[in-house]
C-alpha positions, -999 to 999 in steps of 0.1 A, spaced: 783 -457 -435 769 -489 -420 738 -488 -398 728 -519 -378 693 -509 -366 684 -544 -356 711 -548 -329 727 -514 -322 709 -485 -306 731 -465 -283 704 -440 -276 678 -464 -262 668 -451 -228 687 -418 -231 670 -385 -223 669 -356 -248 658 -321 -240 640 -303 -268 652 -267 -266 637 -236 -285 616 -205 -284 580 -209 -271 563 -178 -258 570 -159 -291 568 -188 -315 537 -189 -337 527 -224 -325 542 -220 -290 570 -243 -301 549 -274 -302 551 -284 -340 588 -292 -343 589 -310 -310 561 -332 -319 576 -339 -353 610 -351 -338 592 -373 -313 572 -389 -340 601 -392 -364 627 -408 -342 615 -441 -328 647 -449 -308 634 -454 -273 646 -419 -263 629 -403 -233 619 -368 -246 621 -340 -221 597 -315 -238 589 -281 -222 557 -279 -241 546 -312 -224 565 -314 -191 567 -345 -171 554 -325 -141 525 -302 -134 549 -277 -118 558 -249 -142 533 -261 -169 528 -237 -197 500 -234 -223 480 -207 -242 460 -198 -212 489 -194 -188 507 -172 -214 476 -151 -220 473 -145 -183 510 -136 -180 506 -110 -208 475 -96 -191 495 -93 -158 524 -76 -177 500 -51 -192 487 -44 -157 522 -38 -145 520 -68 -121 557 -76 -124 558 -97 -92 533 -121 -107 554 -124 -139 586 -129 -120 572 -155 -97 557 -175 -126 589 -174 -146 611 -183 -117 592 -216 -114 592 -223 -152 629 -214 -154 638 -237 -125 619 -267 -141 633 -262 -176 668 -259 -164 663 -290 -142 653 -309 -174 685 -296 -190 704 -310 -160 687 -344 -164 692 -348 -202 719 -368 -219 718 -346 -250 699 -317 -264 682 -308 -297 678 -270 -304 657 -253 -330 666 -218 -338 645 -195 -360 664 -162 -363 631 -144 -369 618 -154 -335 635 -139 -305 648 -165 -281 659 -158 -245 658 -189 -223 671 -210 -252 705 -194 -250 707 -200 -213 698 -236 -217 725 -240 -244 750 -224 -222 741 -247 -193 742 -279 -214 775 -268 -230 792 -262 -196 781 -298 -188 798 -309 -221 766 -324 -234 761 -332 -271 739 -303 -286 723 -307 -320 712 -274 -335 688 -268 -365 688 -233 -378 657 -224 -398 675 -200 -421 705 -223 -426 739 -229 -410 753 -198 -426 728 -177 -407 734 -192 -374 749 -168 -348 786 -166 -350 790 -170 -313 776 -205 -314 805 -216 -336 828 -208 -307 806 -229 -283 792 -259 -303 812 -282 -325 803 -269 -359 794 -303 -373 766 -303 -348 750 -272 -363 727 -281 -392 705 -263 -418 676 -288 -420 657 -314 -399 667 -343 -422 704 -334 -414 696 -335 -377 676 -368 -379 704 -384 -399 731 -372 -374 711 -386 -345 705 -419 -364 743 -421 -370 750 -417 -332 724 -444 -325 732 -470 -351 765 -465 -370 789 -494 -363 818 -471 -370 806 -441 -349 835 -422 -333 830 -394 -308 855 -368 -320 844 -343 -294 843 -365 -264 808 -356 -254 790 -390 -256 790 -413 -226 768 -443 -229 759 -461 -197 748 -497 -193 718 -491 -170 701 -523 -180 732 -544 -175 737 -537 -138 733 -569 -119 739 -579 -83 756 -611 -95 787 -602 -116 785 -636 -132 749 -632 -142 740 -642 -178 711 -617 -179 734 -587 -186 723 -565 -215 749 -543 -231 738 -507 -239 740 -512 -277 718 -543 -278 681 -538 -286 657 -553 -260 640 -584 -274 605 -569 -272 612 -540 -294 
């Protein structure tokens, strides 16, 4: 497969939501999200719930500790009100994203993750899944939801698949989920010579 990284980058300027368990994950879901942001230098706008682009619905170790304390006190209204805001913000990021990357660890219970997958899938967005225990251990239900070639066993497989979408000259969207918009090419003058097609890299990158 031919990659043309100097000229083609279909994913430049697209938005990707990083979906996966947080409150029960050992590192609060921070590690794999940081790794993918560092690994893929494609000009993608990362929508990361561990580092939200808003102060509304922000989560960290302190807010989770307080939520656990309130649960132990039976203050269910506090927990409900906190989570309603967090859920709203996270689902809004799913709405805004162009595609999604999901990390599933079958040893860590996920709840919001499955709602986010369902929402993105109803919107027919591309969804890359990495299952920690391997593709054979991924929930059977997902195979009826997500194109199976988007379900992977390792992160290198996910990275390679994303690079293929970004750079492969012969990329074909078999599932009709990718729609690339020419945001930078919009000009008031239709005869302008300053148009930049979506697959051309900006000169300063």
